[in-house]
Structure formats: C-alpha cells, structure tokens
C-alpha positions as a Python dict, from the first residue, in 0.01 Angstrom:
ca = {
    (1, 'M'): (0, 0, 0),
    (2, 'Q'): (31, -338, -225),
    (3, 'L'): (-274, -355, -401),
    (4, 'D'): (-215, -727, -541),
    (5, 'Y'): (-102, -1059, -514),
    (6, 'T'): (10, -1207, -842),
    (7, 'K'): (129, -1519, -979),
    (8, 'T'): (247, -1623, -1352),
    (9, 'T'): (195, -1971, -1502),
    (10, 'T'): (293, -2080, -1873),
    (11, 'K'): (-48, -2312, -1826),
    (12, 'P'): (-311, -2260, -2111),
    (13, 'F'): (-499, -1938, -2053),
    (14, 'D'): (-838, -2084, -2074),
    (15, 'E'): (-738, -2367, -1813),
    (16, 'V'): (-631, -2098, -1598),
    (17, 'V'): (-959, -1922, -1575),
    (18, 'Q'): (-1122, -2237, -1555),
    (19, 'A'): (-905, -2348, -1260),
    (20, 'V'): (-1000, -2010, -1100),
    (21, 'E'): (-1346, -2099, -1122),
    (22, 'E'): (-1326, -2440, -952),
    (23, 'A'): (-1077, -2365, -703),
    (24, 'A'): (-1290, -2064, -574),
    (25, 'M'): (-1624, -2318, -576),
    (26, 'K'): (-1378, -2533, -375),
    (27, 'R'): (-1358, -2308, -81),
    (28, 'S'): (-1744, -2172, -126),
    (29, 'F'): (-1664, -1875, -384),
    (30, 'R'): (-1952, -1870, -621),
    (31, 'T'): (-1882, -1746, -937),
    (32, 'L'): (-2024, -1463, -1023),
    (33, 'H'): (-1920, -1370, -1377),
    (34, 'I'): (-1649, -1389, -1608),
    (35, 'H'): (-1580, -1102, -1793),
    (36, 'N'): (-1398, -1146, -2142),
    (37, 'V'): (-1250, -808, -2185),
    (38, 'Q'): (-1048, -959, -2497),
    (39, 'A'): (-1348, -1047, -2669),
    (40, 'T'): (-1552, -757, -2550),
    (41, 'L'): (-1272, -533, -2642),
    (42, 'A'): (-1238, -695, -3038),
    (43, 'D'): (-1638, -626, -3081),
    (44, 'K'): (-1515, -261, -3066),
    (45, 'G'): (-1248, -279, -3298),
    (46, 'F'): (-996, -313, -3001),
    (47, 'E'): (-716, -631, -2983),
    (48, 'I'): (-557, -693, -2653),
    (49, 'P'): (-402, -1046, -2523),
    (50, 'H'): (-601, -1276, -2358),
    (51, 'Y'): (-802, -1128, -2049),
    (52, 'S'): (-1051, -1220, -1821),
    (53, 'I'): (-1187, -1059, -1476),
    (54, 'I'): (-1360, -1372, -1302),
    (55, 'E'): (-1632, -1193, -978),
    (56, 'V'): (-1613, -1411, -703),
    (57, 'C'): (-1833, -1402, -396),
    (58, 'N'): (-1852, -1604, -76),
    (59, 'A'): (-2242, -1520, 34),
    (60, 'G'): (-2115, -1546, 440),
    (61, 'F'): (-1824, -1326, 402),
    (62, 'A'): (-2040, -1075, 196),
    (63, 'Y'): (-2358, -1054, 415),
    (64, 'K'): (-2101, -978, 734),
    (65, 'A'): (-1905, -733, 512),
    (66, 'I'): (-2233, -552, 416),
    (67, 'S'): (-2390, -547, 719),
    (68, 'A'): (-2116, -406, 905),
    (69, 'Y'): (-2098, -87, 652),
    (70, 'S'): (-2338, -80, 375),
    (71, 'P'): (-2090, 85, 166),
    (72, 'I'): (-1857, -134, 132),
    (73, 'G'): (-2064, -304, -180),
    (74, 'M'): (-1839, -62, -397),
    (75, 'M'): (-1545, -319, -329),
    (76, 'L'): (-1745, -633, -395),
    (77, 'P'): (-1737, -895, -503),
    (78, 'C'): (-1397, -1013, -506),
    (79, 'R'): (-1155, -1009, -819),
    (80, 'I'): (-947, -1293, -972),
    (81, 'V'): (-802, -1075, -1325),
    (82, 'V'): (-616, -1366, -1543),
    (83, 'F'): (-455, -1220, -1815),
    (84, 'E'): (-155, -1268, -2124),
    (85, 'E'): (158, -1065, -2068),
    (86, 'A'): (506, -1149, -2242),
    (87, 'G'): (437, -1499, -2342),
    (88, 'V'): (283, -1619, -1971),
    (89, 'N'): (-58, -1583, -1800),
    (90, 'K'): (-98, -1360, -1493),
    (91, 'V'): (-352, -1452, -1214),
    (92, 'M'): (-394, -1142, -1030),
    (93, 'L'): (-603, -1091, -694),
    (94, 'M'): (-708, -754, -544),
    (95, 'K'): (-602, -792, -189),
    (96, 'P'): (-973, -792, -15),
    (97, 'T'): (-724, -611, 295),
    (98, 'L'): (-771, -276, 108),
    (99, 'M'): (-1085, -271, 200),
    (100, 'S'): (-1007, -197, 573),
    (101, 'E'): (-739, 49, 436),
    (102, 'I'): (-935, 225, 251),
    (103, 'M'): (-1260, 217, 421),
    (104, 'P'): (-1129, 214, 805),
    (105, 'E'): (-1469, 296, 889),
    (106, 'A'): (-1600, -49, 868),
    (107, 'E'): (-1451, -122, 1127),
    (108, 'L'): (-1432, -534, 925),
    (109, 'G'): (-1202, -693, 1210),
    (110, 'S'): (-1020, -1011, 1061),
    (111, 'L'): (-1281, -1055, 772),
    (112, 'P'): (-1081, -910, 504),
    (113, 'L'): (-786, -1068, 587),
    (114, 'D'): (-990, -1409, 619),
    (115, 'V'): (-1097, -1378, 290),
    (116, 'E'): (-771, -1284, 136),
    (117, 'E'): (-608, -1617, 259),
    (118, 'I'): (-844, -1780, 124),
    (119, 'L'): (-884, -1633, -216),
    (120, 'K'): (-443, -1639, -222),
    (121, 'Q'): (-463, -1974, -195),
    (122, 'V'): (-698, -2032, -528),
    (123, 'V'): (-428, -1825, -662),
    (124, 'D'): (-144, -2054, -558),
    (125, 'E'): (-330, -2360, -647),
    (126, 'V'): (-383, -2260, -1016),
    (127, 'T'): (-61, -2117, -1064),
    (128, 'A'): (158, -2417, -900),
}
C-alpha cells in the first residue's frame, strides 16, 4: 500500500506553500488551514527545517464521502505536506485512495480516485 504521492522541488519553501493553495483553489479545493509546524515546534523549543501541513477540501466531494459513510470524516480533510529535507522541498500528498483501503465498508466507488487524481495535479503543478 503506497501511502503517498511525493515530488521534490528547489523552489523557495514559502513560494511552494502559496502555490499549493493557489493550485488547489483553481481545482475547486479550498484551503481550510495551513499548519506551520516549524513555528509551532519552535515555540516549544524544538528546531526543525521548514515544515507545513496544508489542509484542503472540496465541499462537494466531502459531502459525498460523509453521506456515504460518516466515520470517513476521520480521514478528512485532505492534506498536502510541504517540508524541507536535504536541501530540497518535498511536496507530499497522503493518497485519498487509502480511504477505500482502510475503510472498505464506506463503498466510496471512484470518489477517492477522482480526488486523488485532482490533488496529484496540484502536486505536479507546484513542483514543475
């Protein structure tokens, strides 16, 4: 089971985070929150390289998933992680198709694959 879809880029970190938000919006996904994990940990005295978690959601897709199987909310919203590692920035999507593998009783049909294909386009766009 492949958990992620990951690409790397040498673009500046903040530019990549902003590009994820913009690319998702172009595809009707709203950014719910950007967690600046680096800053949060620094407040507690822990130092790590740049690290942000971007939560995105398409209300129509979320409605279909939750209507089909309420517990699926444990796997929402979709997350794209941007982090610095070994001098490059990685953009990592947790694959939405995992929902069907982890919760087959949800019977989501092609919905997770449809969402995954759209969000892979986001990752591809921002790392190109």
